[in-house]
Biopython code that builds the backbone (N, CA, C, O; Angstrom):
import numpy as np
from Bio.PDB.StructureBuilder import StructureBuilder

atoms = [
    (1, "UNK", "N", (0.844, -1.164, 0.000)),
    (1, "UNK", "CA", (0.000, 0.000, 0.000)),
    (1, "UNK", "C", (0.899, 1.240, 0.000)),
    (1, "UNK", "O", (1.779, 1.377, 0.850)),
    (2, "UNK", "N", (0.673, 2.125, -0.944)),
    (2, "UNK", "CA", (1.414, 3.374, -1.053)),
    (2, "UNK", "C", (0.472, 4.522, -0.738)),
    (2, "UNK", "O", (-0.557, 4.680, -1.394)),
    (3, "UNK", "N", (0.819, 5.326, 0.267)),
    (3, "UNK", "CA", (-0.044, 6.415, 0.697)),
    (3, "UNK", "C", (0.730, 7.717, 0.816)),
    (3, "UNK", "O", (1.899, 7.734, 1.203)),
    (4, "UNK", "N", (0.058, 8.797, 0.478)),
    (4, "UNK", "CA", (0.584, 10.139, 0.705)),
    (4, "UNK", "C", (-0.432, 10.883, 1.564)),
    (4, "UNK", "O", (-1.614, 10.963, 1.232)),
    (5, "UNK", "N", (0.058, 11.424, 2.674)),
    (5, "UNK", "CA", (-0.790, 12.170, 3.592)),
    (5, "UNK", "C", (-0.424, 13.649, 3.484)),
    (5, "UNK", "O", (0.625, 14.057, 3.981)),
    (6, "UNK", "N", (-1.274, 14.462, 2.841)),
    (6, "UNK", "CA", (-0.961, 15.891, 2.743)),
    (6, "UNK", "C", (-1.234, 16.612, 4.064)),
    (6, "UNK", "O", (-2.260, 16.394, 4.708)),
    (7, "UNK", "N", (-0.299, 17.470, 4.449)),
    (7, "UNK", "CA", (-0.454, 18.318, 5.634)),
    (7, "UNK", "C", (-0.204, 19.754, 5.183)),
    (7, "UNK", "O", (0.914, 20.108, 4.809)),
    (8, "UNK", "N", (-1.241, 20.569, 5.221)),
    (8, "UNK", "CA", (-1.124, 21.951, 4.755)),
    (8, "UNK", "C", (-0.602, 22.855, 5.865)),
    (8, "UNK", "O", (-1.091, 22.819, 6.994)),
    (9, "UNK", "N", (0.390, 23.659, 5.532)),
    (9, "UNK", "CA", (0.953, 24.663, 6.428)),
    (9, "UNK", "C", (0.576, 26.025, 5.848)),
    (9, "UNK", "O", (1.108, 26.413, 4.808)),
    (10, "UNK", "N", (-0.325, 26.755, 6.491)),
    (10, "UNK", "CA", (-0.895, 27.956, 5.888)),
    (10, "UNK", "C", (-0.079, 29.243, 6.026)),
    (10, "UNK", "O", (-0.516, 30.281, 5.530)),
    (11, "UNK", "N", (1.054, 29.221, 6.660)),
    (11, "UNK", "CA", (1.809, 30.458, 6.893)),
    (11, "UNK", "C", (2.067, 31.203, 5.581)),
    (11, "UNK", "O", (2.498, 30.605, 4.595)),
    (12, "UNK", "N", (1.802, 32.495, 5.579)),
    (12, "UNK", "CA", (2.012, 33.342, 4.411)),
    (12, "UNK", "C", (3.473, 33.803, 4.371)),
    (12, "UNK", "O", (4.093, 34.031, 5.409)),
    (13, "UNK", "N", (3.998, 33.932, 3.174)),
    (13, "UNK", "CA", (5.329, 34.503, 3.020)),
    (13, "UNK", "C", (5.177, 35.980, 2.697)),
    (13, "UNK", "O", (4.132, 36.424, 2.223)),
    (14, "UNK", "N", (6.226, 36.722, 2.958)),
    (14, "UNK", "CA", (6.184, 38.173, 2.747)),
    (14, "UNK", "C", (6.751, 38.564, 1.384)),
    (14, "UNK", "O", (7.148, 39.713, 1.184)),
    (15, "UNK", "N", (6.792, 37.622, 0.453)),
    (15, "UNK", "CA", (7.430, 37.869, -0.835)),
    (15, "UNK", "C", (6.412, 37.964, -1.965)),
    (15, "UNK", "O", (5.355, 37.337, -1.907)),
    (16, "UNK", "N", (6.733, 38.753, -3.000)),
    (16, "UNK", "CA", (5.854, 38.816, -4.172)),
    (16, "UNK", "C", (5.899, 37.487, -4.937)),
    (16, "UNK", "O", (6.763, 36.644, -4.696)),
    (17, "UNK", "N", (4.961, 37.325, -5.850)),
    (17, "UNK", "CA", (4.853, 36.068, -6.588)),
    (17, "UNK", "C", (6.120, 35.715, -7.365)),
    (17, "UNK", "O", (6.423, 34.533, -7.531)),
    (18, "UNK", "N", (6.861, 36.703, -7.840)),
    (18, "UNK", "CA", (8.062, 36.427, -8.641)),
    (18, "UNK", "C", (9.346, 36.372, -7.802)),
    (18, "UNK", "O", (10.442, 36.500, -8.348)),
    (19, "UNK", "N", (9.224, 36.187, -6.507)),
    (19, "UNK", "CA", (10.398, 36.142, -5.626)),
    (19, "UNK", "C", (11.243, 34.905, -5.921)),
    (19, "UNK", "O", (10.735, 33.887, -6.390)),
    (20, "UNK", "N", (12.533, 35.011, -5.639)),
    (20, "UNK", "CA", (13.449, 33.880, -5.806)),
    (20, "UNK", "C", (13.110, 32.797, -4.785)),
    (20, "UNK", "O", (12.858, 33.090, -3.616)),
    (21, "UNK", "N", (13.106, 31.550, -5.237)),
    (21, "UNK", "CA", (12.714, 30.437, -4.363)),
    (21, "UNK", "C", (13.647, 30.315, -3.163)),
    (21, "UNK", "O", (13.210, 29.899, -2.090)),
    (22, "UNK", "N", (14.914, 30.666, -3.318)),
    (22, "UNK", "CA", (15.839, 30.573, -2.186)),
    (22, "UNK", "C", (15.468, 31.567, -1.083)),
    (22, "UNK", "O", (15.649, 31.275, 0.099)),
    (23, "UNK", "N", (14.950, 32.737, -1.462)),
    (23, "UNK", "CA", (14.489, 33.702, -0.462)),
    (23, "UNK", "C", (13.276, 33.153, 0.295)),
    (23, "UNK", "O", (13.156, 33.319, 1.509)),
    (24, "UNK", "N", (12.393, 32.504, -0.438)),
    (24, "UNK", "CA", (11.211, 31.906, 0.190)),
    (24, "UNK", "C", (11.642, 30.787, 1.144)),
    (24, "UNK", "O", (11.165, 30.719, 2.276)),
    (25, "UNK", "N", (12.538, 29.916, 0.688)),
    (25, "UNK", "CA", (13.038, 28.831, 1.550)),
    (25, "UNK", "C", (13.704, 29.383, 2.802)),
    (25, "UNK", "O", (13.543, 28.825, 3.888)),
    (26, "UNK", "N", (14.445, 30.467, 2.659)),
    (26, "UNK", "CA", (15.127, 31.076, 3.805)),
    (26, "UNK", "C", (14.106, 31.530, 4.857)),
    (26, "UNK", "O", (14.306, 31.325, 6.054)),
    (27, "UNK", "N", (13.020, 32.145, 4.399)),
    (27, "UNK", "CA", (11.982, 32.571, 5.333)),
    (27, "UNK", "C", (11.316, 31.365, 5.992)),
    (27, "UNK", "O", (11.084, 31.365, 7.200)),
    (28, "UNK", "N", (11.009, 30.339, 5.199)),
    (28, "UNK", "CA", (10.371, 29.150, 5.758)),
    (28, "UNK", "C", (11.250, 28.483, 6.813)),
    (28, "UNK", "O", (10.764, 28.038, 7.852)),
    (29, "UNK", "N", (12.541, 28.424, 6.533)),
    (29, "UNK", "CA", (13.447, 27.749, 7.471)),
    (29, "UNK", "C", (13.594, 28.502, 8.788)),
    (29, "UNK", "O", (14.012, 27.915, 9.785)),
    (30, "UNK", "N", (13.262, 29.780, 8.810)),
    (30, "UNK", "CA", (13.364, 30.543, 10.057)),
    (30, "UNK", "C", (12.015, 30.687, 10.770)),
    (30, "UNK", "O", (11.923, 31.367, 11.791)),
    (31, "UNK", "N", (10.971, 30.047, 10.230)),
    (31, "UNK", "CA", (9.635, 30.101, 10.827)),
    (31, "UNK", "C", (9.551, 29.072, 11.962)),
    (31, "UNK", "O", (9.437, 27.872, 11.709)),
    (32, "UNK", "N", (9.607, 29.540, 13.190)),
    (32, "UNK", "CA", (9.652, 28.669, 14.365)),
    (32, "UNK", "C", (8.377, 27.837, 14.493)),
    (32, "UNK", "O", (8.448, 26.656, 14.834)),
    (33, "UNK", "N", (7.227, 28.423, 14.230)),
    (33, "UNK", "CA", (5.958, 27.697, 14.346)),
    (33, "UNK", "C", (5.891, 26.569, 13.324)),
    (33, "UNK", "O", (5.484, 25.454, 13.650)),
    (34, "UNK", "N", (6.291, 26.860, 12.086)),
    (34, "UNK", "CA", (6.308, 25.838, 11.037)),
    (34, "UNK", "C", (7.231, 24.691, 11.425)),
    (34, "UNK", "O", (6.860, 23.522, 11.316)),
    (35, "UNK", "N", (8.420, 25.024, 11.871)),
    (35, "UNK", "CA", (9.385, 23.998, 12.264)),
    (35, "UNK", "C", (8.843, 23.138, 13.408)),
    (35, "UNK", "O", (9.002, 21.918, 13.394)),
    (36, "UNK", "N", (8.210, 23.764, 14.390)),
    (36, "UNK", "CA", (7.646, 23.014, 15.519)),
    (36, "UNK", "C", (6.527, 22.079, 15.062)),
    (36, "UNK", "O", (6.418, 20.956, 15.554)),
    (37, "UNK", "N", (5.703, 22.532, 14.131)),
    (37, "UNK", "CA", (4.618, 21.702, 13.607)),
    (37, "UNK", "C", (5.167, 20.453, 12.927)),
    (37, "UNK", "O", (4.689, 19.344, 13.166)),
    (38, "UNK", "N", (6.162, 20.642, 12.089)),
    (38, "UNK", "CA", (6.778, 19.517, 11.383)),
    (38, "UNK", "C", (7.493, 18.601, 12.375)),
    (38, "UNK", "O", (7.381, 17.379, 12.277)),
    (39, "UNK", "N", (8.214, 19.170, 13.315)),
    (39, "UNK", "CA", (8.944, 18.368, 14.309)),
    (39, "UNK", "C", (7.979, 17.536, 15.150)),
    (39, "UNK", "O", (8.273, 16.381, 15.458)),
    (40, "UNK", "N", (6.843, 18.098, 15.523)),
    (40, "UNK", "CA", (5.851, 17.347, 16.298)),
    (40, "UNK", "C", (5.347, 16.138, 15.516)),
    (40, "UNK", "O", (5.206, 15.049, 16.073)),
    (41, "UNK", "N", (5.080, 16.329, 14.235)),
    (41, "UNK", "CA", (4.600, 15.226, 13.392)),
    (41, "UNK", "C", (5.672, 14.153, 13.263)),
    (41, "UNK", "O", (5.379, 12.961, 13.358)),
    (42, "UNK", "N", (6.900, 14.571, 13.047)),
    (42, "UNK", "CA", (8.010, 13.625, 12.930)),
    (42, "UNK", "C", (8.173, 12.833, 14.225)),
    (42, "UNK", "O", (8.382, 11.621, 14.195)),
    (43, "UNK", "N", (8.080, 13.514, 15.344)),
    (43, "UNK", "CA", (8.210, 12.848, 16.644)),
    (43, "UNK", "C", (7.135, 11.779, 16.824)),
    (43, "UNK", "O", (7.428, 10.690, 17.319)),
    (44, "UNK", "N", (5.895, 12.073, 16.428)),
    (44, "UNK", "CA", (4.805, 11.098, 16.540)),
    (44, "UNK", "C", (5.087, 9.860, 15.697)),
    (44, "UNK", "O", (4.938, 8.732, 16.166)),
    (45, "UNK", "N", (5.496, 10.080, 14.453)),
    (45, "UNK", "CA", (5.772, 8.963, 13.548)),
    (45, "UNK", "C", (6.942, 8.138, 14.074)),
    (45, "UNK", "O", (6.876, 6.909, 14.086)),
    (46, "UNK", "N", (7.992, 8.789, 14.500)),
    (46, "UNK", "CA", (9.176, 8.099, 15.008)),
    (46, "UNK", "C", (8.841, 7.297, 16.263)),
    (46, "UNK", "O", (9.318, 6.173, 16.426)),
    (47, "UNK", "N", (8.020, 7.870, 17.155)),
    (47, "UNK", "CA", (7.626, 7.180, 18.388)),
    (47, "UNK", "C", (6.837, 5.909, 18.087)),
    (47, "UNK", "O", (6.819, 4.981, 18.896)),
    (48, "UNK", "N", (6.188, 5.867, 16.930)),
    (48, "UNK", "CA", (5.422, 4.686, 16.537)),
    (48, "UNK", "C", (6.256, 3.712, 15.708)),
    (48, "UNK", "O", (5.726, 2.753, 15.148)),
    (49, "UNK", "N", (7.553, 3.960, 15.635)),
    (49, "UNK", "CA", (8.445, 3.053, 14.919)),
    (49, "UNK", "C", (8.618, 3.363, 13.451)),
    (49, "UNK", "O", (9.231, 2.578, 12.728)),
    (50, "UNK", "N", (8.097, 4.481, 12.991)),
    (50, "UNK", "CA", (8.219, 4.847, 11.584)),
    (50, "UNK", "C", (9.590, 5.410, 11.255)),
    (50, "UNK", "O", (10.300, 5.910, 12.128)),
    (51, "UNK", "N", (9.944, 5.324, 10.004)),
    (51, "UNK", "CA", (11.189, 5.913, 9.511)),
    (51, "UNK", "C", (10.889, 7.328, 9.037)),
    (51, "UNK", "O", (9.776, 7.594, 8.585)),
    (52, "UNK", "N", (11.859, 8.250, 9.129)),
    (52, "UNK", "CA", (11.633, 9.653, 8.796)),
    (52, "UNK", "C", (12.604, 10.060, 7.684)),
    (52, "UNK", "O", (13.811, 9.840, 7.783)),
    (53, "UNK", "N", (12.000, 10.713, 6.530)),
    (53, "UNK", "CA", (12.728, 11.309, 5.401)),
    (53, "UNK", "C", (12.149, 12.675, 5.119)),
    (53, "UNK", "O", (11.009, 12.775, 4.665)),
    (54, "UNK", "N", (12.946, 13.795, 5.390)),
    (54, "UNK", "CA", (12.402, 15.154, 5.274)),
    (54, "UNK", "C", (13.253, 15.955, 4.294)),
    (54, "UNK", "O", (14.460, 16.110, 4.483)),
    (55, "UNK", "N", (12.586, 16.477, 3.213)),
    (55, "UNK", "CA", (13.311, 17.266, 2.229)),
    (55, "UNK", "C", (12.319, 17.984, 1.333)),
    (55, "UNK", "O", (11.399, 17.348, 0.820)),
    (56, "UNK", "N", (12.474, 19.308, 1.122)),
    (56, "UNK", "CA", (11.574, 20.010, 0.195)),
    (56, "UNK", "C", (11.988, 19.741, -1.246)),
    (56, "UNK", "O", (13.129, 19.994, -1.633)),
    (57, "UNK", "N", (11.057, 19.229, -2.029)),
    (57, "UNK", "CA", (11.351, 18.893, -3.425)),
    (57, "UNK", "C", (10.152, 19.233, -4.299)),
    (57, "UNK", "O", (9.037, 19.395, -3.805)),
    (58, "UNK", "N", (10.390, 19.338, -5.582)),
    (58, "UNK", "CA", (9.282, 19.480, -6.519)),
    (58, "UNK", "C", (9.527, 18.683, -7.792)),
    (58, "UNK", "O", (8.570, 18.307, -8.469)),
    (59, "UNK", "N", (10.774, 18.417, -8.133)),
    (59, "UNK", "CA", (11.074, 17.735, -9.384)),
    (59, "UNK", "C", (10.691, 16.272, -9.288)),
    (59, "UNK", "O", (11.050, 15.600, -8.321)),
    (60, "UNK", "N", (9.964, 15.766, -10.281)),
    (60, "UNK", "CA", (9.450, 14.402, -10.232)),
    (60, "UNK", "C", (10.561, 13.364, -10.118)),
    (60, "UNK", "O", (10.388, 12.356, -9.434)),
    (61, "UNK", "N", (11.695, 13.588, -10.773)),
    (61, "UNK", "CA", (12.808, 12.634, -10.699)),
    (61, "UNK", "C", (13.339, 12.497, -9.276)),
    (61, "UNK", "O", (13.638, 11.389, -8.830)),
    (62, "UNK", "N", (13.456, 13.606, -8.566)),
    (62, "UNK", "CA", (13.908, 13.567, -7.177)),
    (62, "UNK", "C", (12.870, 12.873, -6.306)),
    (62, "UNK", "O", (13.220, 12.078, -5.434)),
    (63, "UNK", "N", (11.602, 13.167, -6.538)),
    (63, "UNK", "CA", (10.522, 12.517, -5.797)),
    (63, "UNK", "C", (10.585, 11.008, -6.007)),
    (63, "UNK", "O", (10.482, 10.249, -5.044)),
    (64, "UNK", "N", (10.751, 10.565, -7.245)),
    (64, "UNK", "CA", (10.836, 9.133, -7.538)),
    (64, "UNK", "C", (12.052, 8.512, -6.861)),
    (64, "UNK", "O", (11.970, 7.392, -6.357)),
    (65, "UNK", "N", (13.170, 9.217, -6.843)),
    (65, "UNK", "CA", (14.377, 8.693, -6.204)),
    (65, "UNK", "C", (14.162, 8.524, -4.701)),
    (65, "UNK", "O", (14.481, 7.472, -4.148)),
    (66, "UNK", "N", (13.629, 9.542, -4.041)),
    (66, "UNK", "CA", (13.427, 9.468, -2.589)),
    (66, "UNK", "C", (12.364, 8.433, -2.230)),
    (66, "UNK", "O", (12.555, 7.642, -1.306)),
    (67, "UNK", "N", (11.247, 8.436, -2.956)),
    (67, "UNK", "CA", (10.192, 7.456, -2.672)),
    (67, "UNK", "C", (10.686, 6.041, -2.971)),
    (67, "UNK", "O", (10.336, 5.093, -2.268)),
    (68, "UNK", "N", (11.492, 5.907, -4.005)),
    (68, "UNK", "CA", (12.054, 4.600, -4.335)),
    (68, "UNK", "C", (12.875, 4.014, -3.205)),
    (68, "UNK", "O", (12.875, 2.800, -3.002)),
    (69, "UNK", "N", (13.566, 4.852, -2.475)),
    (69, "UNK", "CA", (14.324, 4.371, -1.317)),
    (69, "UNK", "C", (13.387, 3.789, -0.265)),
    (69, "UNK", "O", (13.732, 2.829, 0.424)),
    (70, "UNK", "N", (12.198, 4.381, -0.149)),
    (70, "UNK", "CA", (11.215, 3.881, 0.815)),
    (70, "UNK", "C", (10.596, 2.567, 0.363)),
    (70, "UNK", "O", (10.163, 1.772, 1.197)),
    (71, "UNK", "N", (10.548, 2.324, -0.945)),
    (71, "UNK", "CA", (9.907, 1.132, -1.491)),
    (71, "UNK", "C", (10.786, -0.106, -1.412)),
    (71, "UNK", "O", (10.295, -1.221, -1.586)),
    (72, "UNK", "N", (12.063, 0.069, -1.156)),
    (72, "UNK", "CA", (12.961, -1.080, -1.141)),
    (72, "UNK", "C", (12.422, -2.163, -0.223)),
    (72, "UNK", "O", (11.885, -1.896, 0.852)),
    (73, "UNK", "N", (12.582, -3.361, -0.676)),
    (73, "UNK", "CA", (12.065, -4.509, 0.068)),
    (73, "UNK", "C", (12.721, -4.621, 1.443)),
    (73, "UNK", "O", (13.940, -4.512, 1.583)),
    (74, "UNK", "N", (11.892, -4.836, 2.433)),
    (74, "UNK", "CA", (12.336, -5.151, 3.782)),
    (74, "UNK", "C", (11.369, -6.181, 4.323)),
    (74, "UNK", "O", (10.180, -6.146, 4.005)),
    (75, "UNK", "N", (11.858, -7.086, 5.127)),
    (75, "UNK", "CA", (10.987, -8.108, 5.700)),
    (75, "UNK", "C", (9.862, -7.449, 6.482)),
    (75, "UNK", "O", (10.108, -6.615, 7.354)),
    (76, "UNK", "N", (8.639, -7.821, 6.172)),
    (76, "UNK", "CA", (7.488, -7.330, 6.910)),
    (76, "UNK", "C", (6.937, -5.981, 6.470)),
    (76, "UNK", "O", (5.914, -5.545, 6.998)),
    (77, "UNK", "N", (7.579, -5.307, 5.523)),
    (77, "UNK", "CA", (7.075, -3.994, 5.082)),
    (77, "UNK", "C", (5.800, -4.189, 4.281)),
    (77, "UNK", "O", (5.785, -4.884, 3.265)),
    (78, "UNK", "N", (4.726, -3.562, 4.759)),
    (78, "UNK", "CA", (3.447, -3.683, 4.087)),
    (78, "UNK", "C", (2.911, -2.351, 3.604)),
    (78, "UNK", "O", (1.991, -2.316, 2.786)),
    (79, "UNK", "N", (3.463, -1.263, 4.089)),
    (79, "UNK", "CA", (2.908, 0.046, 3.778)),
    (79, "UNK", "C", (4.036, 1.077, 3.688)),
    (79, "UNK", "O", (4.945, 1.102, 4.518)),
    (80, "UNK", "N", (3.955, 1.914, 2.674)),
    (80, "UNK", "CA", (4.841, 3.076, 2.583)),
    (80, "UNK", "C", (3.939, 4.295, 2.668)),
    (80, "UNK", "O", (3.053, 4.486, 1.836)),
    (81, "UNK", "N", (4.174, 5.114, 3.681)),
    (81, "UNK", "CA", (3.358, 6.309, 3.892)),
    (81, "UNK", "C", (4.281, 7.524, 3.895)),
    (81, "UNK", "O", (5.220, 7.603, 4.687)),
    (82, "UNK", "N", (4.006, 8.448, 3.020)),
    (82, "UNK", "CA", (4.748, 9.703, 2.961)),
    (82, "UNK", "C", (3.838, 10.801, 3.503)),
    (82, "UNK", "O", (2.705, 10.952, 3.046)),
    (83, "UNK", "N", (4.325, 11.558, 4.464)),
    (83, "UNK", "CA", (3.606, 12.723, 4.958)),
    (83, "UNK", "C", (4.223, 13.923, 4.262)),
    (83, "UNK", "O", (5.392, 14.246, 4.472)),
    (84, "UNK", "N", (3.433, 14.572, 3.438)),
    (84, "UNK", "CA", (3.921, 15.682, 2.631)),
    (84, "UNK", "C", (3.414, 16.988, 3.236)),
    (84, "UNK", "O", (2.207, 17.215, 3.317)),
    (85, "UNK", "N", (4.337, 17.840, 3.658)),
    (85, "UNK", "CA", (3.979, 19.145, 4.212)),
    (85, "UNK", "C", (3.918, 20.149, 3.075)),
    (85, "UNK", "O", (4.912, 20.394, 2.393)),
    (86, "UNK", "N", (2.750, 20.720, 2.880)),
    (86, "UNK", "CA", (2.527, 21.652, 1.788)),
    (86, "UNK", "C", (2.505, 23.066, 2.339)),
    (86, "UNK", "O", (1.611, 23.431, 3.102)),
    (87, "UNK", "N", (3.483, 23.851, 1.952)),
    (87, "UNK", "CA", (3.509, 25.257, 2.338)),
    (87, "UNK", "C", (2.587, 25.997, 1.380)),
    (87, "UNK", "O", (2.891, 26.154, 0.198)),
    (88, "UNK", "N", (1.459, 26.447, 1.911)),
    (88, "UNK", "CA", (0.429, 27.061, 1.084)),
    (88, "UNK", "C", (0.515, 28.582, 1.062)),
    (88, "UNK", "O", (-0.413, 29.239, 0.591)),
    (89, "UNK", "N", (1.606, 29.155, 1.560)),
    (89, "UNK", "CA", (1.704, 30.595, 1.712)),
    (89, "UNK", "C", (2.281, 31.354, 0.541)),
    (89, "UNK", "O", (2.451, 32.570, 0.626)),
    (90, "UNK", "N", (2.592, 30.665, -0.570)),
    (90, "UNK", "CA", (3.143, 31.352, -1.735)),
    (90, "UNK", "C", (2.816, 30.539, -2.988)),
    (90, "UNK", "O", (2.873, 29.310, -2.945)),
    (91, "UNK", "N", (2.478, 31.184, -4.088)),
    (91, "UNK", "CA", (2.126, 30.454, -5.315)),
    (91, "UNK", "C", (3.214, 29.489, -5.795)),
    (91, "UNK", "O", (2.891, 28.412, -6.297)),
    (92, "UNK", "N", (4.482, 29.845, -5.655)),
    (92, "UNK", "CA", (5.562, 28.949, -6.082)),
    (92, "UNK", "C", (5.549, 27.644, -5.284)),
    (92, "UNK", "O", (5.797, 26.568, -5.828)),
    (93, "UNK", "N", (5.258, 27.756, -4.000)),
    (93, "UNK", "CA", (5.222, 26.575, -3.137)),
    (93, "UNK", "C", (4.024, 25.687, -3.479)),
    (93, "UNK", "O", (4.116, 24.461, -3.414)),
    (94, "UNK", "N", (2.914, 26.302, -3.839)),
    (94, "UNK", "CA", (1.745, 25.521, -4.254)),
    (94, "UNK", "C", (1.988, 24.824, -5.587)),
    (94, "UNK", "O", (1.517, 23.706, -5.797)),
    (95, "UNK", "N", (2.719, 25.474, -6.486)),
    (95, "UNK", "CA", (3.067, 24.822, -7.757)),
    (95, "UNK", "C", (3.978, 23.616, -7.515)),
    (95, "UNK", "O", (3.869, 22.602, -8.206)),
    (96, "UNK", "N", (4.874, 23.730, -6.534)),
    (96, "UNK", "CA", (5.725, 22.582, -6.180)),
    (96, "UNK", "C", (4.856, 21.410, -5.728)),
    (96, "UNK", "O", (5.104, 20.267, -6.112)),
    (97, "UNK", "N", (3.842, 21.691, -4.917)),
    (97, "UNK", "CA", (2.928, 20.647, -4.446)),
    (97, "UNK", "C", (2.174, 20.013, -5.616)),
    (97, "UNK", "O", (1.996, 18.796, -5.648)),
    (98, "UNK", "N", (1.730, 20.827, -6.575)),
    (98, "UNK", "CA", (1.033, 20.290, -7.742)),
    (98, "UNK", "C", (1.926, 19.302, -8.503)),
    (98, "UNK", "O", (1.462, 18.248, -8.938)),
    (99, "UNK", "N", (3.198, 19.647, -8.657)),
    (99, "UNK", "CA", (4.131, 18.744, -9.342)),
    (99, "UNK", "C", (4.347, 17.461, -8.537)),
    (99, "UNK", "O", (4.410, 16.372, -9.107)),
    (100, "UNK", "N", (4.458, 17.593, -7.215)),
    (100, "UNK", "CA", (4.636, 16.396, -6.385)),
    (100, "UNK", "C", (3.401, 15.494, -6.477)),
    (100, "UNK", "O", (3.531, 14.271, -6.529)),
    (101, "UNK", "N", (2.204, 16.091, -6.497)),
    (101, "UNK", "CA", (0.987, 15.272, -6.609)),
    (101, "UNK", "C", (1.013, 14.426, -7.875)),
    (101, "UNK", "O", (0.687, 13.240, -7.838)),
    (102, "UNK", "N", (1.397, 15.030, -8.990)),
    (102, "UNK", "CA", (1.474, 14.273, -10.247)),
    (102, "UNK", "C", (2.487, 13.140, -10.127)),
    (102, "UNK", "O", (2.261, 12.037, -10.626)),
    (103, "UNK", "N", (3.604, 13.421, -9.462)),
    (103, "UNK", "CA", (4.617, 12.387, -9.265)),
    (103, "UNK", "C", (4.112, 11.249, -8.391)),
    (103, "UNK", "O", (4.335, 10.080, -8.703)),
    (104, "UNK", "N", (3.432, 11.583, -7.297)),
    (104, "UNK", "CA", (2.866, 10.541, -6.433)),
    (104, "UNK", "C", (1.881, 9.675, -7.214)),
    (104, "UNK", "O", (1.914, 8.449, -7.114)),
    (105, "UNK", "N", (1.015, 10.306, -7.982)),
    (105, "UNK", "CA", (0.020, 9.561, -8.754)),
    (105, "UNK", "C", (0.688, 8.645, -9.766)),
    (105, "UNK", "O", (0.250, 7.511, -9.956)),
    (106, "UNK", "N", (1.740, 9.121, -10.416)),
    (106, "UNK", "CA", (2.449, 8.304, -11.397)),
    (106, "UNK", "C", (3.091, 7.071, -10.756)),
    (106, "UNK", "O", (3.256, 6.044, -11.414)),
    (107, "UNK", "N", (3.454, 7.171, -9.474)),
    (107, "UNK", "CA", (4.065, 6.032, -8.776)),
    (107, "UNK", "C", (3.028, 5.143, -8.096)),
    (107, "UNK", "O", (3.386, 4.138, -7.484)),
    (108, "UNK", "N", (1.749, 5.501, -8.196)),
    (108, "UNK", "CA", (0.707, 4.665, -7.630)),
    (108, "UNK", "C", (0.315, 4.987, -6.201)),
    (108, "UNK", "O", (-0.333, 4.173, -5.544)),
    (109, "UNK", "N", (0.695, 6.161, -5.703)),
    (109, "UNK", "CA", (0.317, 6.558, -4.347)),
    (109, "UNK", "C", (-1.140, 6.972, -4.299)),
    (109, "UNK", "O", (-1.672, 7.547, -5.249)),
    (110, "UNK", "N", (-1.769, 6.676, -3.193)),
    (110, "UNK", "CA", (-3.142, 7.086, -2.915)),
    (110, "UNK", "C", (-3.084, 8.236, -1.928)),
    (110, "UNK", "O", (-2.392, 8.153, -0.913)),
    (111, "UNK", "N", (-3.812, 9.315, -2.224)),
    (111, "UNK", "CA", (-3.887, 10.442, -1.299)),
    (111, "UNK", "C", (-4.823, 10.077, -0.154)),
    (111, "UNK", "O", (-5.939, 9.609, -0.379)),
    (112, "UNK", "N", (-4.363, 10.293, 1.074)),
    (112, "UNK", "CA", (-5.124, 9.927, 2.261)),
    (112, "UNK", "C", (-5.575, 11.189, 2.971)),
    (112, "UNK", "O", (-4.754, 12.021, 3.356)),
    (113, "UNK", "N", (-6.870, 11.327, 3.142)),
    (113, "UNK", "CA", (-7.400, 12.454, 3.908)),
    (113, "UNK", "C", (-7.088, 12.225, 5.382)),
    (113, "UNK", "O", (-7.004, 11.081, 5.829)),
    (114, "UNK", "N", (-6.920, 13.293, 6.126)),
    (114, "UNK", "CA", (-6.565, 13.191, 7.536)),
    (114, "UNK", "C", (-7.506, 12.264, 8.290)),
    (114, "UNK", "O", (-7.054, 11.505, 9.148)),
    (115, "UNK", "N", (-8.795, 12.303, 7.994)),
    (115, "UNK", "CA", (-9.760, 11.456, 8.676)),
    (115, "UNK", "C", (-9.565, 9.977, 8.405)),
    (115, "UNK", "O", (-9.992, 9.139, 9.199)),
    (116, "UNK", "N", (-8.913, 9.641, 7.270)),
    (116, "UNK", "CA", (-8.669, 8.245, 6.920)),
    (116, "UNK", "C", (-7.391, 7.698, 7.539)),
    (116, "UNK", "O", (-7.165, 6.488, 7.529)),
    (117, "UNK", "N", (-6.559, 8.572, 8.075)),
    (117, "UNK", "CA", (-5.228, 8.172, 8.521)),
    (117, "UNK", "C", (-5.312, 7.241, 9.717)),
    (117, "UNK", "O", (-5.894, 7.571, 10.750)),
    (118, "UNK", "N", (-4.716, 6.074, 9.551)),
    (118, "UNK", "CA", (-4.599, 5.106, 10.640)),
    (118, "UNK", "C", (-3.111, 4.887, 10.867)),
    (118, "UNK", "O", (-2.427, 4.312, 10.020)),
    (119, "UNK", "N", (-2.612, 5.344, 12.004)),
    (119, "UNK", "CA", (-1.175, 5.252, 12.258)),
    (119, "UNK", "C", (-0.726, 3.862, 12.692)),
    (119, "UNK", "O", (0.472, 3.607, 12.810)),
    (120, "UNK", "N", (-1.671, 2.968, 12.928)),
    (120, "UNK", "CA", (-1.298, 1.602, 13.263)),
    (120, "UNK", "C", (-0.887, 0.875, 11.991)),
    (120, "UNK", "O", (-1.481, 1.104, 10.937)),
    (121, "UNK", "N", (0.122, -0.002, 12.064)),
    (121, "UNK", "CA", (0.505, -0.746, 10.870)),
    (121, "UNK", "C", (-0.625, -1.687, 10.437)),
    (121, "UNK", "O", (-1.371, -2.178, 11.284)),
    (122, "UNK", "N", (-0.761, -1.944, 9.122)),
    (122, "UNK", "CA", (-1.812, -2.843, 8.655)),
    (122, "UNK", "C", (-1.622, -4.232, 9.225)),
    (122, "UNK", "O", (-0.491, -4.670, 9.439)),
    (123, "UNK", "N", (-2.723, -4.930, 9.474)),
    (123, "UNK", "CA", (-2.662, -6.278, 10.044)),
    (123, "UNK", "C", (-2.330, -7.300, 8.972)),
    (123, "UNK", "O", (-2.236, -8.492, 9.264)),
]
sb = StructureBuilder()
sb.init_structure("model")
sb.init_model(0)
sb.init_chain("A")
sb.init_seg("    ")
for serial, (resi, resn, name, xyz) in enumerate(atoms, 1):
    if name == "N":
        sb.init_residue(resn, " ", resi, " ")
    sb.init_atom(name, np.array(xyz, "f"), 0.0, 1.0, " ", f" {name:<3s}", serial, name[0])
structure = sb.get_structure()
C-alpha cells in the first residue's frame, strides 16, 4: 500500500509572486511555528516506529528517487506512507505541491485524507 498524507501549512510569506525560491526557503526555514509543527509530526511517527525522510522537493525525478528508497524490500514492510507538508503561503510553493501530486500519482500513491489516517501498521 502506497499512501501520501498531505499536511497543509498555511503560513504566508512576505514575498511577491516572482520572488526567488531561495528567499522563500530562507523565510520558511526561520519560521519557528512551522518547524515546531513539522517536528511534532516527525516525533509522533518516530515514536510509533516509523522511519523519517524530510526534504523540500518538486522535481518528479527527485521525488521518484526518494520514494524509491522507501519502497525497497524489507521483511514485513506492508505500507509506505509519505507525509507531505505543503507550504500554502506562496504560489511557487503551491506549484511545487502540484508537481509532487502528479509524481505521487504516477508512482501509484493514494492520497489519504486526515480522517482516513490510521497510524497503526496494517494487520
